[in-house]
PADREN-353745 format. One line per 4 residues: their letters; for each residue y, z, x of N, C-alpha, C, CB. Coordinates in steps of 0.001 Angstrom, whole numbers. Each point is the difference from the previous one (the first is absolute). Glycine has a CB too. Example, Ala and Ser with C-alpha at 12.3 -4.5 7.8 and 13.67 -1.06 7.14 Angstrom:
// PADREN-353745
AS	-5690/7800/13190/1190/0/-890/1200/0/900/-1173/1246/-1892; 2223/-1966/1542/1190/60/820/1090/730/-770/-628/-2145/1184
***
This chain:
// PADREN-353745
MSLL	16006/-40417/14631/-1299/-642/-107/-897/557/1103/1022/-2113/-1002; -2256/2373/670/-905/593/973/-379/-1010/1078/-876/1539/-1772; 420/-1036/2898/-411/-838/1114/-1147/-921/-407/737/1784/1598; -1664/-1278/-2401/-1129/-816/-443/484/-1225/-764/-1436/2052/-110
VKSN	2358/-1863/-823/485/-1112/-805/790/-969/864/74/1475/-2026; 701/-980/2991/772/-877/889/-913/-871/845/1825/1697/61; -2928/-1141/429/-827/-712/960/-1149/-766/-642/606/1726/1642; -812/-1595/-2932/-1138/-616/-655/488/-895/-1132/-1463/1967/602
PAAR	1421/-3291/-399/508/-907/-1041/-721/153/-1335/602/-1584/1801; -1914/1842/-1778/-736/162/-1256/477/1247/-737/-1995/-1164/1002; 2211/2246/-273/495/1227/-623/1416/-209/-532/-1444/1380/1538; 2263/-2118/-803/1370/-292/-450/-44/-810/-1298/838/34/2398
ALSE	-1727/-1027/-2459/-125/-824/-1207/-492/833/-1178/-463/-2012/1426; -519/2892/-1187/-502/854/-1070/1096/936/-495/-2310/-128/974; 3057/697/-62/1106/882/-373/970/-722/-932/-231/1223/2188; 626/-2413/-1813/947/-761/-810/-607/-391/-1352/1058/-862/2107
TLRE	-2311/433/-2079/-653/-413/-1235/-100/1155/-992/-1288/-1709/1290; 800/2855/-848/-183/1123/-913/1327/550/-508/-2108/550/1191; 3126/-566/-350/1288/558/-409/844/-980/-804/-73/1424/2017; 28/-2715/-1646/948/-952/-576/-649/-1217/-642/1591/761/1694
GDGP	-2899/-907/-1538/-678/-1190/-500/-69/-59/-1510/-1309/-9/2066; 1030/-1190/-2552/-100/-183/-1442/-1206/-862/-365/2487/233/-178; -3559/-71/907/-1230/-728/-290/-494/317/-1400/-585/18/2427; -359/-822/-2927/-420/145/-1395/-663/1337/-335/-276/-2435/-6
FLSG	-267/3132/988/-722/1240/-297/689/1246/558/-2090/-1331/-5; 3189/1144/717/663/1157/603/583/939/-1045/514/-1400/1984; -32/886/-3091/558/900/-1017/-1097/907/-565/1765/-1720/-578; -2971/1203/392/-1112/836/-459/-369/1056/1025/-844/-1914/-1335
RRRI	841/1526/2597/-327/964/1062/1070/1081/83/-1212/-1796/1282; 2465/1419/-1471/1079/996/7/-118/918/-1215/1504/-1613/1230; -1867/1060/-2372/-181/804/-1211/-1123/1016/218/808/-1924/-1443; -1904/1475/2020/-1120/903/287/456/1114/933/-1643/-1888/-307
TALM	2381/1520/1347/495/997/949/895/1014/-699/-130/-1692/1843; 1051/1221/-2682/894/918/-715/-792/932/-917/1831/-1723/97; -2807/1178/-800/-821/828/-894/-797/1040/779/-155/-1919/-1594; -403/1522/2738/-779/945/798/896/1050/648/-1691/-1790/423
LGAS	2929/1435/-101/940/1011/494/316/1009/-1096/984/-1672/1603; -832/1190/-2842/211/915/-1132/-1197/911/-218/1480/-1700/-1057; -2681/1124/1120/-1212/806/-145/-91/1027/1125/-1163/-1926/-1133; 1540/1514/2336/-8/918/1147/987/1147/-202/-652/-1904/1495
ASMG	1798/1609/-2086/981/1064/-264/-600/1034/-954/1913/-1626/357; -2602/1151/-1399/-668/937/-912/-1043/823/742/384/-1578/-1910; -1161/917/2743/-1019/725/776/653/1003/939/-1528/-1988/-135; 2679/1633/679/705/920/891/377/1300/-696/868/-1961/1246
VIVA	-417/1860/-2494/330/1196/-767/-1263/829/-246/1936/-1210/-1097; -3034/512/760/-1262/706/-232/-469/702/1276/-615/-1681/-1774; 706/1003/2904/-399/607/1277/870/1218/308/-770/-2250/841; 2057/2154/-1131/874/1151/238/-490/1212/-796/1954/-1551/416
YQMG	-2414/1332/-1624/-565/1087/-802/-1353/446/561/1199/-886/-2029; -2066/-68/2294/-1347/341/465/0/694/1355/-846/-1940/-1279; 1873/1740/2064/97/640/1312/891/1238/-10/-367/-2226/1024; 868/2614/-2195/783/1222/-113/1455/-132/402/-2075/1176/413
LIRH	2578/-2394/-283/1417/-181/321/884/270/-1210/-635/-1684/1729; 98/1409/-2906/675/358/-1244/-1000/769/-860/1545/-2045/106; -1061/2913/-965/-867/888/-779/-378/-548/-1373/1049/1870/1200; -310/-2851/-1681/-233/-486/-1356/337/-1484/-72/501/2287/-956
LPDP	-1353/-3040/282/269/-1414/-265/671/-117/-1363/-1986/-734/1414; 3182/206/-1467/645/-156/-1300/-739/-1039/-842/2216/637/1015; -2281/-383/-2300/-669/-883/-953/990/-441/-1062/-2207/1142/413; 1920/-2293/-1046/797/-347/-1179/-205/1065/-1084/-183/-2482/548
PLPY	1176/2762/-1338/-137/1035/-1045/-795/-535/-1200/2197/1025/734; -3431/-1393/-467/-884/-565/-1019/-1307/769/-17/1049/-2272/274; -1713/2278/-1415/-1304/671/-38/-990/-705/922/438/746/-2366; -1384/7/2832/-1110/-489/822/403/-380/1428/-1027/-810/-2094
FDAN	2224/1123/2514/386/-238/1384/-40/1319/757/1451/-1965/-672; -2275/2001/1720/-110/1184/846/-456/-457/1384/-539/1512/-1996; 1478/-2024/2754/-312/-517/1332/-564/1085/904/1805/-1692/-270; -1340/2917/110/-519/1080/830/-1499/190/-214/2240/1110/-85
RVDA	-2686/-1151/-1160/-1423/172/-282/-810/-1137/611/564/1209/-2127; -90/-2427/1974/-727/-1165/515/-31/7/1523/671/-1308/-2031; 480/1512/2653/102/-169/1456/-398/1221/805/1787/-1591/-446; -2037/2709/-219/-523/1182/691/-1485/194/-270/2255/1054/-156
SAQA	-2850/-1962/-599/-1410/145/-371/-912/-188/1209/542/-818/-2304; -1742/1326/2178/-1003/-194/1061/-259/-1478/224/-1059/2195/-578; 1095/-2990/-481/-214/-1447/123/1018/-627/955/-930/-49/-2338; 2149/559/2345/1059/-564/841/-176/334/1481/1523/164/-1952
YRYG	-2474/709/2278/-198/415/1392/-1417/-257/493/1743/1725/-340; -2481/-2532/-352/-1426/-98/316/-376/-1058/1032/-368/786/-2267; 1255/-1699/2603/-358/-1066/944/573/253/1390/-83/-1600/-1910; -767/1573/2891/446/42/1389/789/1224/388/18/-2400/-106
SAPD	-207/3503/-584/706/1243/317/1512/-181/38/-1989/720/1293; 2497/-1549/-2195/1446/-238/-79/383/-208/-1460/38/-1028/2327; 1197/1336/-2685/452/-260/-1366/-21/-1500/-306/1436/2067/95; -1717/-2407/-1341/-111/-1420/-344/1320/-750/125/-1844/606/-1527
GTWG	2960/81/1428/1292/-666/188/153/-598/1388/971/1572/-1642; -1543/-902/2642/89/-547/1364/-790/-1294/110/275/2317/924; -1433/-2355/-1595/-792/-1229/3/735/-1099/-764/-2132/1346/145; 2836/-961/-1202/784/-974/-752/1085/-629/847/-471/1277/-2061
LLNY	1154/-447/2852/1026/-538/902/-602/-994/989/1297/2134/-227; -2408/-1770/818/-673/-883/949/-411/-1302/-692/-825/2004/1305; 285/-1888/-2494/-445/-1155/-765/1153/-960/-299/-1803/1414/-998; 2911/-894/497/1134/-868/-317/603/-607/1258/464/1384/-2021
GATI	-493/-648/3127/460/-564/1272/-854/-1185/425/838/2253/666; -2150/-2150/-856/-890/-1109/353/300/-1226/-860/-1776/1642/696; 2082/-1431/-1961/341/-1122/-876/1289/-658/473/-1147/1129/-1937; 2128/-337/2339/1254/-551/521/-266/-831/1250/1270/1963/-937
VLAA	-2127/-1481/1825/-323/-766/1212/-608/-1350/-376/-367/2145/1285; -565/-2158/-2235/-605/-1268/-422/1036/-935/-618/-2166/1192/-383; 3116/-657/-366/1056/-831/-582/910/-567/1082/-86/1377/-2090; 265/-639/3176/925/-415/1057/-624/-938/1029/1159/2150/-328
MGGA	-2465/-2186/415/-658/-784/1050/146/-1496/-251/-1629/1867/343; 2004/-2573/699/18/-1454/-40/1306/-577/-508/-2419/88/-340; 2600/-1355/648/1212/-704/-387/-49/-505/-1426/294/-640/2353; 704/-153/-2696/111/-522/-1358/-1150/-933/-345/2468/208/171
DRAE	-3082/-807/840/-1078/-976/-233/-1392/608/149/1535/-1774/812; -1660/3059/-944/-1282/645/277/-1101/-409/-969/1266/1898/930; -956/-2284/-2139/-1043/-455/-926/-667/-1263/538/1259/999/-1946; -511/-1796/2675/-525/-1236/585/-639/253/1362/1753/-1291/-1229
RHPW	-1079/2058/2064/-461/202/1378/-996/1138/165/2168/-882/717; -2006/1944/-1499/-866/1184/79/-367/453/-1413/1069/705/2198; -1848/-1496/-2920/-251/309/-1413/-694/1331/-241/-126/-2412/-361; -541/2954/1357/-656/1289/-192/1018/1114/-231/-1891/-781/1437
LPLA	3135/633/-927/1005/1056/-188/383/181/-1474/869/-500/2294; -473/-571/-3008/311/207/-1413/-1216/430/-821/1795/-1693/239; -2973/1219/148/-1207/418/-723/-314/1472/262/-886/-2348/143; 1102/2801/1081/-188/1422/312/1003/852/-770/-858/-604/2288
LATK	2103/139/-2360/1019/742/-747/-365/62/-1481/1756/-711/1663; -2187/-394/-2232/-377/-10/-1413/-1182/934/-255/837/-2362/-198; -1806/2339/1086/-1153/895/-134/445/1448/93/-1502/-1751/986; 2380/2043/-42/498/1370/198/768/477/-1224/132/-400/2473
VGAD	774/-430/-2988/786/404/-1164/-913/166/-1217/2027/-1203/923; -3021/326/-1070/-960/148/-1096/-774/1304/100/-193/-2475/-115; -260/2802/1327/-718/1269/199/926/1185/-242/-1518/-1111/1666; 2770/998/-1221/970/1076/-248/207/210/-1494/1138/-526/2171
AAGA	-1035/-564/-2922/209/108/-1448/-1213/642/-671/1487/-2032/57; -2684/1658/369/-1208/621/-559/-17/1494/306/-1258/-2171/255; 1613/2534/964/57/1421/374/1060/746/-785/-787/-601/2274; 1946/-22/-2465/1070/642/-773/-421/192/-1451/1713/-1026/1519
AKLT	-2415/48/-2070/-484/131/-1386/-988/1158/-114/321/-2476/-360; -1235/2568/1318/-988/1083/-27/682/1362/108/-1701/-1533/1033; 2646/1652/-108/685/1287/170/831/353/-1226/62/-383/2467; 504/-614/-3119/769/263/-1223/-919/524/-1102/1647/-1807/628
VDQW	-2801/1187/-785/-977/474/-985/-462/1412/366/-755/-2378/-446; 500/2606/1733/-423/1329/456/1023/1080/-341/-1266/-1098/1843; 2553/760/-1762/1018/1009/-318/-229/558/-1392/1647/-1154/1500; -1919/279/-2445/-180/479/-1355/-1374/629/-206/1576/-1760/-770
TKHR	-2616/1068/1246/-1350/486/-301/-354/1271/759/-659/-2340/-441; 1201/2517/1621/-345/1176/803/1026/1123/-78/-1199/-1527/1505; 2463/1191/-1763/1058/1014/53/759/141/-1315/211/-476/2416; -431/-437/-3341/724/-6/-1273/1514/43/228/-1953/1150/-1100
AFCG	2372/-1803/2175/1419/-39/347/265/-1244/831/165/2528/-60; 1082/-2936/71/408/-1145/810/1026/429/1033/-457/-1552/-1918; 467/848/3019/998/164/1057/929/-1212/-63/-1605/1351/1490; 2863/-1125/-1810/961/-1102/-80/158/-744/1315/1181/1263/-1755
WCLA	-1260/-533/2861/119/-625/1325/-1185/-929/251/1268/2010/863; -2445/-1572/-1280/-1205/-821/139/84/-1226/-899/-1342/2047/563; 1833/-1855/-1776/125/-1120/-925/1019/-1020/506/-619/1521/-1895; 1680/-1055/2538/981/-927/579/-649/-836/1109/1873/1614/-551
AAGA	-2655/-961/1400/-695/-735/1071/-1011/-978/-591/301/1960/1555; -1024/-1535/-2571/-973/-887/-648/712/-1190/-639/-1529/1962/-426; 2644/-1708/-233/768/-1084/-610/465/-1023/1022/729/1583/-1757; -266/-1111/2901/413/-910/1073/-1191/-814/493/1820/1601/677
TFAA	-2965/-962/-591/-1213/-685/445/-388/-1093/-992/-771/2097/1165; 787/-1773/-2455/-335/-997/-1018/1007/-1145/10/-1057/1793/-1402; 2330/-1484/1617/1043/-1025/19/-149/-952/1180/1517/1604/-1140; -2200/-1183/2187/-201/-871/1167/-1051/-1075/-253/645/1906/1459
LPAV	-1517/-1694/-2430/-1077/-969/-256/515/-1421/-237/-1327/1864/-962; 2261/-2083/46/444/-1384/-212/714/-590/1211/201/523/-2410; 373/317/3246/723/-499/1169/-933/-567/1067/1773/1677/-469; -3032/-1242/503/-926/-503/1028/-675/-1301/-415/-388/2346/718
LPEA	359/-2639/-1989/-812/-1114/-488/418/-1392/479/-399/1404/-1945; 1680/-1781/1915/334/-1370/423/-426/-325/1434/1911/108/-1564; -1639/786/2491/-370/-254/1393/-1509/32/178/2169/992/748; -2845/-80/-1441/-1468/65/94/-625/-1286/-534/80/2510/-249
KAAW	443/-3041/-848/-511/-1264/-544/190/-1133/999/512/790/-2325; 657/-856/2962/253/-1035/998/-941/155/1193/2403/-104/-727; -2646/1325/1150/-919/235/1122/-1423/-400/-383/1460/1885/818; -1860/-1567/-2029/-1347/-365/-459/-155/-1519/-49/-131/2129/-1342
RRLR	1153/-2809/825/-31/-1481/-10/-113/-552/1420/1386/-16/-2106; -676/617/3023/-36/-435/1406/-1405/156/575/2417/652/272; -3048/471/-552/-1353/222/516/-1012/-955/-625/585/2393/373; -374/-2757/-1602/-950/-878/-698/206/-1473/348/-81/1661/-1854
S	1212/-2008/2447/254/-1414/324/-558/-381/1356/2051/90/-1389
***
């Protein structure tokens, strides 16, 4: 156990709650974390390609799949002088941090946290939908790795709703 957790009762309680707790919303937060870790793994493979660590992205043996075309496109390198996969990794990491922040009672004590997470996941899903449409309309091809990350993002939406609803009720009361 780290020195911080030993010397800080609040950190010790948070550690135990996140690892072993069974509060009403912790399973959703864990589901979100697992989904974002899966999305991050997909982004990691894309980054390995975009940075030249691997020469080819494997695709499902289906028509219209060409991850190399999608992830090597100019569109994939147009923001911030970095490949878009790196931004995806950063983005999913931020979502994981929001899912991890606060104890089991955060909807009651810190309602802005679940609302921020719900807003973030909603924005992520909108972005994933746009990028999925862009794959077809701009490249006439799909990236299976991107679709896996988008699917994980969409799957996180229902997991944020119960805690966000409880936080909203708390703010309105």
